[in-house]
C-alpha positions, 0 to 999 in steps of 0.5 A: 328598661329592665336589666333582666330582660336585656341579658340576651343581647350579648351575654347571659345574666349569669355571664354578666355576674361573672364579669362583674365579679371578675372586674371587681376582684381584678381591681381590688387586687391592683389596689384600685377603686372597685365600686359599682361606678368604676365597674360600670365604666370599665364594662362600657369601655370594654363594650360589654353588653348589656351593661347593668345599672350601678345599683344592679352591680351593687346588688351582684357584689353584695350577693357574692360578699364583695363589698366594703373591701371584702373578697368573698364569704369566709 
């Protein structure tokens, strides 16, 4: 299934992006692992639907400069 077609279940695509960013930054601030797999597992645990694939989460993080220990664009 395509994530972009599934976004209207509970959250919109934009809301999912904001949730991914928020989870990533919260984990980073706690010095915890904050990769796509961890974010996906946290979303599943919190019953946030639809849960994007790890690859999609990675693309979201990359698009917002939240990769490799970064906390955004400077």
